[in-house]
C-alpha positions, 0 to 999 in steps of 0.5 A, spaced: 250 187 201 247 184 207 240 187 208 239 184 200 241 177 202 237 177 208 230 179 204 232 174 199 233 168 205 226 171 208 223 171 201 226 163 199 223 161 207 217 165 205 216 162 198 218 155 201 213 154 207 207 157 202 209 151 197 208 146 204 201 149 204 199 148 198 202 141 197 199 140 204 192 142 202 192 138 196 192 132 200 186 128 202 184 127 208 185 120 211 179 115 211 179 115 217 178 122 218 172 123 213 168 117 217 168 114 223 168 106 224 162 103 225 161 099 231 158 093 233 157 095 241 155 102 240 152 102 233 149 095 231 148 092 237 143 097 239 139 097 233 138 089 234 136 090 241 130 094 239 128 091 233 130 084 233 132 080 239 125 080 242 124 074 237 132 072 235 134 070 243 135 063 246 129 063 250 124 064 243 129 063 238 125 065 231 127 061 225 133 058 229 136 064 230 139 068 236 142 075 235 144 076 243 150 072 242 155 074 236 158 068 235 150 065 234 149 071 230 154 070 225 152 063 224 145 064 222 138 060 223 134 055 220 136 058 212 143 055 213 145 061 209 150 065 213 147 072 216 153 076 216 159 074 212 164 079 213 166 084 208 160 082 203 154 085 205 151 082 199 152 075 201 149 076 207 142 073 209 141 078 215 141 084 209 137 080 204 131 079 210 132 087 212 132 090 206 125 093 203 123 091 197 116 095 195 117 098 202 116 091 205 122 087 208 121 080 212 124 083 218 122 085 223 116 081 222 110 084 221 113 091 223 115 097 220 122 096 216 128 098 219 131 106 217 134 107 211 140 109 216 140 103 220 140 099 214 146 103 211 150 101 218 148 094 219 151 094 211 157 098 212 159 094 218 158 087 215 162 091 209 168 093 214 169 086 216 163 085 222 168 085 227 165 084 235 168 090 239 164 088 245 168 090 251 171 084 255 168 088 261 161 086 258 158 079 259 157 076 252 
């Protein structure tokens, strides 16, 4: 009887383990595991530095729009429209300016449009709330 009880107990433990594994396999991975958060400092700012800040800086604020300082970037320029509306890329004037129509975008001026990947990075960053994660140790 003891051998049968041990066998039964072992079977129950194995069966419960299988149920737990199957249940865990059915769960979707957390959102943070599927896609890393987009960083303004690491992902978005470098795009602006290469393609935008040559014309949109304090010494040369084309369109009265400065993109080298986060607060000015969020505010916008002479259009009077907010360049960035956190959480709402479709309401952000910046997205309208960098998104090509018929292969041409308003910005960057007289240059090739940003790549689809770069536009997606900026769009996704705005959709996620457009936060400034510039480290405090970096001069803003």
